[in-house]
LONU-21863 format. One line per 3 residues: their letters; for each residue z negated, x, y negated of N, C-alpha, C, O, CB. Coordinates in steps of 0.02 Angstrom, whole numbers, plus 50000, padded with zeros to 5 digits. Last residue first. Glycine has a CB too. Example, Ala and Ser with C-alpha at 12.3 -4.5 7.8 and 13.67 -1.06 7.14 Angstrom:
SA	49646:50642:50112:49643:50684:50053:49606:50645:49998:49598:50670:49943:49714:50704:50030 | 49610:50660:50284:49610:50615:50225:49610:50660:50165:49577:50712:50166:49548:50565:50224
//
This chain:
NRS	50380:49131:50349:50445:49134:50380:50494:49172:50337:50553:49180:50355:50472:49064:50394 | 50214:49160:50380:50266:49166:50330:50333:49174:50363:50342:49220:50403:50252:49225:50283 | 50053:49120:50390:50115:49111:50427:50170:49110:50376:50173:49066:50333:50115:49046:50470
GGL	49903:49217:50379:49954:49171:50357:50013:49167:50404:50020:49207:50450:49977:49190:50289 | 49842:49384:50344:49841:49317:50371:49901:49277:50353:49944:49300:50315:49780:49282:50350 | 49781:49483:50204:49807:49472:50271:49805:49398:50290:49773:49357:50257:49768:49512:50321
NNG	49739:49578:50098:49790:49526:50092:49822:49508:50159:49883:49517:50168:49843:49548:50044 | 49644:49670:50077:49698:49690:50121:49752:49637:50128:49804:49649:50158:49670:49706:50190 | 49567:49592:49991:49593:49656:49967:49649:49682:50011:49696:49712:49986:49537:49707:49964
SLG	49528:49487:50069:49576:49473:50015:49605:49538:49988:49662:49538:49964:49542:49434:49959 | 49444:49562:50151:49500:49526:50180:49552:49511:50127:49611:49520:50138:49476:49461:50213 | 49377:49628:50025:49395:49655:50090:49455:49620:50120:49511:49645:50115:49338:49649:50136
GAG	49317:49591:49907:49382:49624:49903:49408:49650:49969:49455:49689:49971:49378:49681:49855 | 49162:49603:49982:49197:49587:49920:49261:49627:49916:49261:49688:49920:49153:49601:49859 | 49193:49616:50162:49151:49609:50103:49192:49592:50042:49249:49569:50047:49112:49674:50091
MGF	49277:49641:50265:49258:49572:50256:49211:49562:50197:49190:49505:50184:49227:49545:50319 | 49300:49781:50273:49348:49738:50240:49327:49666:50230:49358:49632:50189:49409:49738:50276 | 49151:49879:50237:49204:49853:50279:49241:49798:50245:49218:49770:50195:49176:49829:50345
QGL	49112:50021:50139:49108:49949:50147:49166:49924:50189:49223:49944:50179:49107:49914:50079 | 49095:50157:50108:49099:50136:50177:49094:50062:50188:49073:50041:50242:49047:50170:50217 | 49001:50137:49963:49034:50185:50007:49035:50158:50078:48983:50138:50105:48999:50253:50005
VGS	49021:50055:49818:48996:50045:49885:49034:50090:49932:49095:50081:49941:49001:49970:49906 | 49077:50057:49695:49017:50097:49704:48986:50090:49772:48931:50114:49784:48967:50081:49652 | 49192:49991:49662:49134:49951:49679:49070:49990:49684:49015:49963:49678:49146:49916:49744
ARV	49284:50092:49630:49276:50035:49585:49212:49997:49598:49180:49972:49551:49335:49988:49593 | 49274:50183:49734:49259:50205:49667:49245:50146:49621:49200:50148:49579:49317:50246:49639 | 49314:50100:49840:49247:50130:49841:49227:50151:49771:49170:50139:49749:49244:50190:49889
HQP	49444:50076:49806:49397:50020:49804:49326:50046:49804:49282:50016:49772:49409:49974:49864 | 49500:50202:49824:49499:50175:49756:49453:50115:49750:49425:50103:49697:49569:50156:49735 | 49491:50225:49964:49446:50259:49918:49444:50228:49848:49391:50229:49817:49465:50330:49912
PLL	49503:50067:50057:49531:50130:50031:49486:50160:49977:49447:50123:49947:49601:50119:50004 | 49380:50010:50175:49418:50001:50114:49446:50067:50090:49414:50119:50101:49374:49968:50059 | 49405:50049:50350:49366:50048:50289:49411:50033:50230:49471:50041:50233:49330:50115:50278
ESP	49466:50072:50466:49453:50002:50450:49411:49995:50388:49383:49942:50374:49420:49967:50509 | 49596:50184:50511:49534:50172:50475:49527:50098:50461:49577:50065:50446:49531:50213:50409 | 49726:50236:50537:49670:50245:50583:49603:50237:50549:49559:50279:50557:49675:50314:50616
QVL	49845:50107:50487:49809:50169:50474:49749:50175:50521:49723:50123:50544:49785:50172:50400 | 50005:50045:50527:49933:50040:50537:49901:50108:50523:49928:50159:50543:49917:50017:50610 | 50146:49950:50493:50114:50015:50482:50038:50006:50483:50010:49965:50447:50136:50045:50414
VHG	50270:49873:50589:50204:49865:50559:50173:49935:50552:50175:49974:50600:50158:49817:50601 | 50441:49816:50587:50389:49866:50599:50325:49849:50562:50326:49815:50511:50414:49936:50579 | 50550:49698:50672:50531:49740:50615:50477:49790:50636:50469:49805:50695:50506:49698:50557
SGS	50569:49533:50717:50598:49600:50723:50581:49641:50662:50595:49620:50605:50675:49596:50733 | 50440:49429:50784:50506:49436:50753:50534:49505:50766:50525:49533:50821:50502:49424:50678 | 50265:49435:50739:50320:49419:50784:50386:49423:50746:50387:49420:50684:50310:49348:50815
FHM	50094:49481:50734:50162:49490:50706:50214:49473:50759:50207:49493:50817:50173:49562:50680 | 49933:49439:50690:49983:49434:50743:50052:49435:50711:50066:49395:50667:49972:49368:50785 | 49787:49520:50643:49851:49496:50621:49899:49496:50680:49904:49545:50717:49879:49540:50563
EWG	49614:49474:50659:49673:49509:50684:49735:49478:50652:49736:49418:50638:49677:49507:50761 | 49441:49495:50621:49506:49463:50608:49563:49507:50633:49561:49569:50629:49515:49449:50534 | 49352:49597:50728:49351:49536:50689:49420:49506:50682:49454:49494:50732:49323:49549:50621
EGT	49248:49692:50840:49314:49672:50816:49311:49605:50780:49272:49561:50799:49364:49668:50874 | 49129:49722:50897:49142:49752:50832:49209:49734:50804:49227:49757:50750:49136:49826:50837 | 49089:49662:51014:49139:49714:51019:49150:49751:50954:49177:49806:50954:49204:49686:51043
SGR	49010:49553:51026:48975:49618:51020:49024:49676:51021:49003:49733:51028:48924:49625:51076 | 49111:49441:50935:49059:49451:50985:49020:49515:50973:48999:49529:50917:49088:49452:51054 | 49200:49508:50809:49209:49470:50871:49157:49489:50923:49157:49544:50951:49279:49482:50900
RRW	49100:49508:50660:49144:49542:50707:49144:49506:50775:49093:49478:50795:49124:49615:50715 | 49090:49355:50565:49063:49417:50592:49112:49446:50641:49159:49413:50662:48994:49404:50625 | 49143:49235:50524:49126:49284:50473:49089:49345:50499:49060:49383:50460:49085:49252:50419
VAS	49163:49162:50642:49219:49177:50599:49203:49234:50551:49246:49276:50538:49240:49117:50560 | 49063:49117:50724:49084:49188:50732:49138:49209:50683:49157:49267:50682:49109:49199:50802 | 49044:48986:50707:48989:49030:50686:49009:49103:50689:48975:49146:50660:48928:49018:50730
TST	49159:48932:50765:49150:48930:50693:49097:48979:50669:49105:49010:50617:49133:48860:50670 | 49250:49014:50889:49186:48986:50871:49176:48989:50796:49184:49042:50766:49128:49022:50907 | 49366:49089:50897:49371:49016:50896:49306:48982:50877:49307:48926:50851:49394:48991:50963
PAQ	49398:49231:50793:49360:49199:50847:49362:49124:50841:49361:49097:50786:49287:49224:50846 | 49570:49232:50730:49498:49243:50723:49463:49215:50784:49494:49180:50824:49471:49211:50658 | 49724:49282:50659:49687:49259:50717:49614:49278:50710:49598:49333:50686:49716:49288:50782
LQT	49859:49244:50556:49792:49271:50560:49755:49241:50618:49755:49180:50626:49754:49258:50495 | 50027:49288:50573:49977:49237:50584:49909:49271:50590:49903:49321:50625:49992:49194:50646 | 50197:49312:50518:50128:49334:50525:50082:49275:50537:50095:49219:50514:50105:49373:50464
RLS	50359:49373:50549:50316:49315:50543:50244:49337:50558:50233:49375:50604:50337:49257:50591 | 50459:49494:50460:50414:49474:50514:50376:49410:50497:50363:49395:50439:50364:49530:50528 | 50531:49534:50348:50563:49487:50395:50516:49461:50449:50531:49411:50481:50622:49520:50427
TSW	50460:49633:50286:50456:49566:50258:50485:49513:50305:50466:49455:50302:50493:49564:50191 | 50368:49743:50386:50434:49719:50367:50429:49647:50343:50398:49605:50375:50484:49725:50425 | 50208:49791:50316:50251:49769:50370:50318:49746:50342:50325:49733:50283:50218:49713:50410
AIV	50058:49890:50291:50121:49859:50269:50160:49836:50329:50147:49858:50386:50163:49909:50225 | 49927:49911:50344:49946:49933:50277:50007:49895:50250:50006:49871:50194:49961:50008:50277 | 49787:49865:50443:49859:49858:50428:49872:49876:50356:49833:49859:50311:49883:49786:50443
ADS	49650:49867:50457:49687:49930:50467:49760:49925:50448:49792:49976:50437:49681:49951:50539 | 49590:49746:50450:49566:49796:50404:49605:49862:50408:49595:49906:50367:49492:49810:50417 | 49646:49672:50553:49663:49654:50484:49640:49705:50433:49666:49707:50377:49634:49587:50468
DVC	49719:49750:50691:49657:49736:50655:49672:49725:50581:49708:49765:50550:49606:49794:50663 | 49861:49670:50762:49833:49727:50725:49768:49705:50692:49762:49649:50667:49884:49753:50672 | 49977:49636:50888:49916:49615:50855:49883:49676:50824:49878:49728:50857:49867:49579:50905
INK	50149:49601:50914:50097:49651:50901:50038:49618:50867:50046:49576:50822:50125:49709:50857 | 50272:49557:51039:50232:49543:50980:50176:49594:50974:50158:49627:51023:50203:49471:50983 | 50421:49580:51107:50357:49615:51103:50323:49600:51037:50342:49627:50985:50366:49691:51112
EPT	50541:49515:51102:50509:49518:51167:50439:49549:51164:50401:49545:51213:50551:49558:51215 | 50579:49530:50971:50570:49462:50997:50535:49461:51064:50503:49411:51082:50637:49428:51003 | 50473:49668:50916:50537:49641:50938:50525:49569:50961:50468:49549:50971:50567:49685:50996
VEL	50403:49791:50814:50397:49722:50839:50466:49698:50857:50514:49706:50819:50364:49675:50785 | 50335:49953:50822:50395:49911:50819:50381:49843:50849:50351:49837:50903:50453:49946:50855 | 50219:50036:50720:50230:49996:50780:50292:49953:50771:50301:49921:50719:50168:49953:50795
ALP	50163:50185:50666:50216:50137:50652:50233:50101:50717:50259:50131:50764:50279:50171:50621 | 50010:50245:50613:50049:50228:50672:50099:50174:50652:50080:50123:50623:50002:50203:50730 | 49956:50382:50503:49964:50313:50526:50003:50307:50591:50025:50357:50621:49999:50273:50473
EGS	49823:50491:50468:49892:50486:50489:49904:50418:50523:49866:50399:50568:49912:50544:50536 | 49711:50438:50335:49727:50470:50398:49801:50460:50414:49837:50425:50378:49684:50442:50454 | 49737:50308:50248:49678:50347:50262:49686:50377:50331:49670:50345:50381:49612:50304:50257
TML	49894:50311:50161:49852:50290:50217:49791:50335:50221:49793:50393:50200:49891:50290:50283 | 50017:50255:50044:49957:50295:50058:49920:50266:50119:49916:50206:50127:49910:50298:49996 | 50194:50266:50007:50134:50231:50030:50078:50280:50046:50090:50338:50060:50150:50188:50092
VVK	50319:50258:49895:50275:50306:49926:50209:50270:49942:50174:50247:49898:50262:50369:49880 | 50484:50192:49906:50414:50182:49889:50373:50235:49926:50391:50254:49981:50389:50109:49907 | 50653:50186:49843:50600:50211:49887:50532:50195:49859:50522:50185:49799:50607:50286:49896
GGG	50802:50079:49843:50753:50126:49814:50700:50145:49865:50701:50123:49923:50720:50095:49753 | 50871:49924:49825:50886:49993:49839:50837:50039:49805:50831:50038:49743:50957:50010:49817 | 50762:49787:49880:50816:49819:49841:50826:49891:49861:50794:49916:49907:50801:49814:49768
SLE	50585:49748:49869:50652:49741:49898:50702:49776:49853:50688:49792:49795:50670:49667:49909 | 50416:49714:49903:50465:49759:49873:50531:49752:49908:50534:49749:49970:50440:49833:49876 | 50281:49618:49871:50342:49619:49910:50394:49660:49872:50412:49643:49816:50368:49546:49924
LNY	50106:49626:49882:50166:49645:49846:50225:49643:49894:50219:49665:49951:50158:49715:49813 | 50006:49481:49927:50034:49548:49938:50089:49562:49888:50115:49517:49856:50061:49554:50010 | 49856:49386:49949:49919:49399:49915:49940:49471:49927:49899:49516:49936:49913:49384:49840
AGA	49745:49264:49978:49775:49321:50011:49845:49331:49982:49888:49288:49991:49777:49311:50087 | 49584:49207:49913:49655:49202:49927:49681:49265:49960:49644:49313:49970:49694:49189:49863 | 49451:49205:49896:49487:49242:49846:49563:49237:49856:49602:49259:49814:49466:49316:49846
SAV	49406:49141:50009:49404:49105:49946:49443:49139:49891:49467:49107:49845:49333:49096:49923 | 49480:49134:50157:49459:49184:50108:49462:49152:50039:49517:49137:50014:49504:49248:50112 | 49526:49031:50232:49467:49067:50257:49442:49119:50209:49388:49146:50219:49482:49098:50323
EVA	49636:48979:50171:49586:48932:50196:49522:48967:50216:49469:48936:50217:49615:48894:50254 | 49716:49086:50147:49684:49056:50089:49628:49009:50111:49579:49000:50075:49735:49018:50046 | 49779:49117:50263:49717:49153:50250:49681:49124:50190:49621:49136:50181:49731:49227:50238
SDV	49898:49048:50263:49842:49019:50299:49777:49054:50285:49723:49025:50295:49856:49020:50371 | 49995:49122:50172:49964:49058:50159:49900:49042:50196:49850:49025:50164:50011:49006:50174 | 50011:49245:50073:50011:49239:50145:49966:49181:50160:49905:49188:50161:49987:49307:50182
AVI	50111:49248:49926:50052:49225:49961:50063:49227:50036:50118:49213:50060:50033:49154:49939 | 50176:49385:49830:50185:49330:49877:50119:49313:49910:50077:49356:49921:50238:49347:49929 | 50251:49454:49695:50185:49442:49724:50191:49379:49766:50208:49326:49741:50129:49434:49668
GVN	50383:49577:49686:50357:49510:49681:50287:49507:49710:50266:49552:49747:50402:49460:49716 | 50507:49683:49626:50436:49677:49644:50414:49605:49635:50424:49576:49581:50392:49726:49602 | 50648:49779:49661:50623:49713:49643:50552:49706:49669:50538:49722:49727:50669:49657:49671
LSG	50673:49947:49602:50655:49899:49653:50635:49832:49623:50608:49828:49567:50598:49927:49696 | 50689:50039:49501:50746:49996:49516:50729:49942:49567:50768:49895:49576:50804:50038:49542 | 50583:50122:49493:50583:50066:49448:50641:50018:49460:50641:49963:49433:50586:50090:49378
DFA	50517:50176:49648:50572:50176:49601:50570:50114:49557:50558:50059:49582:50640:50182:49637 | 50340:50210:49660:50402:50183:49684:50454:50185:49629:50438:50195:49570:50393:50110:49710 | 50177:50262:49721:50232:50265:49673:50293:50231:49703:50298:50224:49764:50248:50338:49652
LVA	50069:50217:49802:50060:50272:49755:50114:50272:49701:50098:50280:49642:50061:50338:49792 | 49993:50080:49880:50053:50104:49845:50034:50160:49797:49990:50152:49755:50086:50046:49807 | 49887:50015:49936:49919:50067:49976:49980:50097:49943:50016:50136:49975:49938:50039:50043
SSD	49847:49913:49856:49802:49971:49860:49832:50028:49901:49805:50083:49900:49736:49950:49891 | 49940:49813:49876:49948:49856:49817:49903:49918:49820:49919:49969:49790:49932:49817:49754 | 50004:49796:50038:49946:49788:49994:49954:49837:49936:49973:49894:49945:49879:49802:50032
VTI	50170:49737:50066:50120:49790:50066:50063:49772:50020:50072:49738:49969:50152:49857:50044 | 50322:49710:50144:50264:49676:50115:50205:49724:50121:50192:49750:50175:50249:49607:50150 | 50489:49764:50113:50424:49772:50146:50372:49732:50107:50377:49721:50047:50404:49847:50150
GHG	50667:49760:50138:50606:49735:50107:50543:49748:50147:50544:49743:50209:50612:49662:50095 | 50779:49822:50182:50781:49749:50178:50717:49719:50150:50713:49659:50140:50795:49720:50247 | 50742:49969:50095:50790:49934:50137:50789:49859:50127:50797:49835:50070:50777:49950:50210
VDM	50650:50068:50056:50629:49998:50060:50677:49958:50102:50655:49916:50141:50625:49968:49990 | 50611:50220:50128:50665:50180:50100:50648:50107:50109:50632:50086:50164:50734:50198:50133 | 50460:50308:50096:50495:50258:50135:50553:50227:50096:50544:50209:50037:50447:50203:50159
IHL	50344:50434:50119:50402:50413:50080:50444:50367:50123:50462:50384:50179:50444:50475:50055 | 50172:50444:50121:50230:50430:50162:50286:50402:50119:50277:50351:50085:50213:50381:50220 | 50016:50533:50125:50071:50502:50089:50133:50497:50132:50146:50539:50175:50087:50541:50025
YQA	49840:50520:50144:49904:50540:50172:49960:50500:50140:49953:50439:50129:49904:50532:50249 | 49728:50553:50006:49755:50510:50059:49822:50536:50082:49857:50571:50045:49761:50437:50033 | 49659:50619:49906:49682:50657:49964:49704:50612:50022:49699:50632:50080:49627:50704:49988
FNA	49646:50530:49799:49589:50541:49843:49610:50575:49909:49581:50561:49962:49555:50474:49859 | 49808:50539:49772:49755:50490:49763:49702:50499:49817:49711:50479:49874:49783:50417:49766 | 49941:50617:49676:49896:50613:49734:49843:50561:49719:49833:50542:49661:49864:50683:49750
LYV	50085:50700:49610:50044:50640:49617:50002:50643:49680:50025:50668:49731:50088:50577:49617 | 50167:50794:49490:50131:50797:49554:50082:50739:49557:50041:50731:49511:50095:50866:49564 | 50325:50795:49415:50257:50767:49414:50229:50772:49485:50262:50755:49534:50258:50693:49389
IGN	50441:50886:49319:50412:50874:49385:50341:50846:49376:50303:50871:49334:50411:50939:49427 | 50568:50836:49198:50517:50879:49227:50494:50855:49295:50524:50811:49326:50458:50883:49181 | 50602:50742:49074:50637:50798:49106:50584:50845:49134:50559:50889:49099:50684:50834:49057
GKC	50572:50567:49082:50582:50628:49043:50621:50679:49083:50666:50662:49121:50516:50657:49021 | 50437:50463:49142:50507:50475:49126:50512:50538:49083:50464:50559:49051:50539:50414:49089 | 50337:50350:49222:50347:50422:49213:50422:50435:49199:50464:50418:49241:50323:50463:49276
RML	50231:50219:49187:50301:50238:49192:50307:50313:49176:50286:50335:49123:50345:50195:49143 | 50094:50165:49285:50118:50201:49227:50191:50219:49240:50211:50233:49297:50075:50265:49213 | 50002:50018:49338:50055:50068:49344:50066:50105:49279:50049:50081:49225:50120:50035:49366
ELR	49893:49933:49435:49899:49964:49369:49946:50023:49374:49933:50072:49409:49829:49986:49343 | 49924:49793:49519:49931:49865:49529:49943:49896:49460:49996:49887:49430:49990:49882:49578 | 49846:49648:49586:49875:49686:49531:49878:49760:49550:49840:49785:49591:49834:49676:49467
EGT	49794:49495:49624:49831:49550:49654:49867:49588:49600:49915:49562:49570:49881:49524:49709 | 49743:49384:49566:49700:49443:49567:49733:49502:49599:49703:49556:49601:49637:49428:49603 | 49812:49264:49549:49799:49289:49617:49749:49346:49619:49716:49355:49670:49863:49312:49647
MRE	49824:49233:49414:49807:49180:49461:49784:49208:49528:49741:49178:49561:49867:49136:49472 | 49858:49354:49354:49799:49318:49330:49777:49265:49380:49717:49254:49388:49814:49285:49262 | 49975:49386:49421:49916:49429:49428:49853:49392:49407:49801:49399:49440:49925:49492:49385
ANR	50058:49283:49376:50043:49289:49447:49981:49331:49458:49939:49315:49500:50102:49318:49485 | 50065:49314:49240:50035:49250:49261:50015:49253:49334:49962:49228:49353:50085:49193:49249 | 50130:49437:49245:50063:49433:49217:50028:49369:49239:49969:49370:49254:50064:49438:49142
WSR	50254:49396:49298:50211:49442:49336:50140:49439:49311:50093:49438:49351:50239:49514:49332 | 50300:49313:49196:50289:49284:49262:50245:49329:49304:50203:49305:49342:50356:49274:49298 | 50312:49402:49086:50263:49348:49084:50249:49321:49154:50191:49307:49170:50288:49291:49040
NRY	50325:49575:49141:50350:49515:49109:50299:49458:49118:50250:49466:49154:50419:49495:49138 | 50241:49724:49098:50250:49670:49147:50276:49609:49111:50253:49592:49056:50184:49655:49184 | 50262:49898:49071:50266:49830:49045:50276:49780:49102:50315:49793:49148:50322:49824:48993
QSD	50154:50029:49113:50213:49990:49132:50208:49919:49105:50158:49885:49114:50219:49988:49209 | 50112:50158:48999:50090:50102:49040:50150:50055:49052:50190:50044:49007:50032:50063:49006 | 50192:50317:49012:50181:50254:48976:50156:50201:49024:50177:50198:49082:50246:50231:48940
FDV	50215:50482:48992:50179:50435:49035:50162:50373:48993:50123:50376:48946:50115:50468:49065 | 50348:50598:48989:50310:50547:48953:50278:50500:49004:50310:50480:49052:50354:50509:48903 | 50377:50769:49005:50369:50705:49040:50326:50659:48998:50273:50679:48974:50339:50715:49110
QGE	50448:50914:49007:50435:50863:48957:50435:50795:48991:50488:50766:49005:50489:50866:48901 | 50366:51029:49124:50421:51005:49082:50399:50953:49031:50340:50948:49015:50475:50977:49125 | 50259:50976:49255:50297:51029:49222:50351:50997:49179:50379:50945:49197:50327:51078:49275
FAV	50092:50921:49299:50162:50909:49286:50192:50970:49251:50156:51009:49220:50173:50846:49244 | 49960:50854:49404:49991:50909:49366:50063:50888:49350:50091:50844:49383:49990:50977:49407 | 49912:50735:49449:49866:50791:49452:49894:50852:49416:49856:50898:49400:49851:50809:49525
MAG	49919:50562:49425:49949:50626:49408:49896:50681:49411:49843:50675:49381:49981:50623:49337 | 49854:50442:49445:49873:50480:49505:49903:50548:49489:49910:50590:49534:49922:50440:49545 | 49826:50358:49340:49776:50408:49357:49794:50452:49416:49754:50494:49435:49713:50374:49371
QRA	49916:50221:49403:49883:50252:49346:49828:50299:49369:49789:50282:49413:49855:50199:49298 | 50047:50246:49516:49979:50221:49506:49946:50257:49448:49949:50319:49444:49937:50229:49571 | 50212:50244:49443:50159:50275:49483:50092:50242:49468:50082:50215:49414:50155:50350:49471
LVP	50382:50234:49438:50322:50196:49424:50267:50220:49471:50275:50218:49532:50333:50119:49432 | 50512:50321:49366:50464:50321:49421:50403:50282:49398:50375:50295:49345:50444:50394:49443 | 50662:50238:49301:50599:50277:49295:50559:50275:49359:50569:50232:49402:50558:50250:49238
SSG	50831:50261:49362:50774:50219:49346:50711:50262:49339:50707:50316:49369:50764:50164:49399 | 50924:50354:49404:50936:50321:49340:50878:50277:49318:50876:50257:49260:50998:50279:49345 | 50888:50518:49472:50891:50445:49475:50897:50415:49406:50878:50445:49356:50829:50418:49509
ITV	50787:50650:49421:50833:50625:49471:50830:50549:49473:50776:50520:49475:50818:50655:49541 | 50685:50680:49336:50753:50686:49308:50805:50659:49357:50862:50647:49337:50768:50758:49291 | 50567:50678:49401:50583:50618:49363:50653:50621:49332:50677:50572:49305:50532:50607:49309
DTK	50523:50725:49552:50568:50748:49500:50593:50687:49461:50635:50650:49485:50628:50788:49531 | 50368:50745:49624:50415:50696:49600:50457:50725:49543:50429:50747:49493:50379:50632:49577 | 50273:50782:49762:50310:50813:49708:50366:50766:49687:50408:50747:49729:50338:50883:49729
LLQ	50115:50734:49822:50185:50716:49812:50214:50752:49752:50184:50754:49699:50192:50640:49803 | 50000:50772:49947:50020:50785:49878:50096:50774:49871:50135:50802:49910:50001:50857:49856 | 49967:50769:50079:49926:50730:50034:49944:50739:49960:49907:50716:49916:49855:50748:50044
PNQ	50049:50852:50156:50040:50782:50177:50002:50738:50128:50004:50677:50133:50005:50781:50243 | 50133:50935:50018:50096:50938:50081:50081:50866:50100:50099:50821:50062:50029:50982:50074 | 50239:50892:49944:50215:50960:49935:50173:50981:49995:50178:51037:50020:50175:50967:49869
LTY	50368:50789:49984:50298:50802:49999:50284:50876:49990:50313:50918:50025:50281:50779:50071 | 50470:50725:49856:50462:50776:49908:50387:50786:49920:50348:50790:49873:50496:50844:49887 | 50584:50620:49775:50517:50626:49804:50516:50678:49860:50558:50675:49905:50492:50557:49830
RET	50716:50652:49740:50668:50630:49688:50597:50638:49712:50554:50660:49675:50681:50557:49668 | 50776:50803:49821:50766:50731:49816:50718:50715:49759:50683:50759:49734:50740:50703:49883 | 50771:50935:49835:50836:50908:49812:50832:50833:49803:50880:50802:49780:50892:50927:49862
HEV	50656:51072:49822:50672:51001:49829:50742:50987:49805:50769:51021:49762:50621:50959:49791 | 50531:51188:49879:50598:51174:49852:50614:51100:49864:50588:51070:49911:50651:51219:49885 | 50357:51176:49836:50411:51177:49885:50477:51164:49849:50479:51132:49797:50399:51126:49941
PIH	50239:51280:49751:50283:51221:49751:50341:51230:49800:50371:51283:49805:50310:51209:49681 | 50124:51364:49864:50164:51362:49804:50211:51301:49807:50221:51273:49861:50205:51428:49796 | 50011:51421:49945:50023:51351:49929:50060:51346:49863:50032:51327:49811:49956:51312:49926
AFL	49985:51553:49952:50034:51528:50001:50053:51456:49985:50104:51431:50009:50006:51534:50073 | 49884:51577:49867:49951:51586:49840:50006:51571:49891:50065:51577:49876:49959:51655:49813 | 49768:51569:49941:49787:51512:49900:49859:51516:49875:49891:51465:49865:49740:51507:49840
TSH	49740:51689:49996:49781:51643:50037:49801:51581:49997:49846:51545:50018:49742:51623:50100 | 49757:51815:49870:49721:51760:49900:49768:51719:49943:49828:51716:49929:49688:51715:49846 | 49745:51941:49748:49769:51920:49813:49725:51865:49840:49664:51867:49834:49772:51980:49862
M	49798:52014:49600:49752:51965:49629:49783:51938:49693:49840:51914:49694:49738:51907:49578
//
């Protein structure tokens, strides 16, 4: 049997996380001392003896989820084998967490169980978004795999160069950055796109670090599946609060 399909065979790997292609992650759960925590339902195939268990959350995390609505349904992958992960053919990016990143839970595919995970508020957006604005904050030694709709842009922020980003397009940023939500000054324009330009809320970043932006202002595919609304923009249900933007955080 001959086909060009057989050119797409598993890639060799020496790391825990390896991109099989830009939209498919190969994860070796035997590498590393901590389990792999992955988005529930993201497994598309696996080899060997791998157990998939729902991830236990301690009381403080459960309380934070109940109060904020910011949650990420995870499964623990452990055992001896390979797991292939993907989510609606989104583009995947392996990142060392380093000094810490702040990220929307909807953009997370998997991460090392050794990482510290917290839920943080981005304060000033609470005044303009009734659902509040909350993010996941990851820190410690380990890696996280992020998802974007299309190939992203990594922008560097320096003390001499601040960055403004569309609030519906930002995915993650360095925890060290200071953030501020910017909107039209006219009260009547707050809940619609800026004038006739189609632009709305913006995030202003200052300090030293990086901001990850995707080439899309639509909700990620998992929100589309949950709501049944195709192509809904971020200011709708779960939009601004779904992208968890705004605020001033030192």
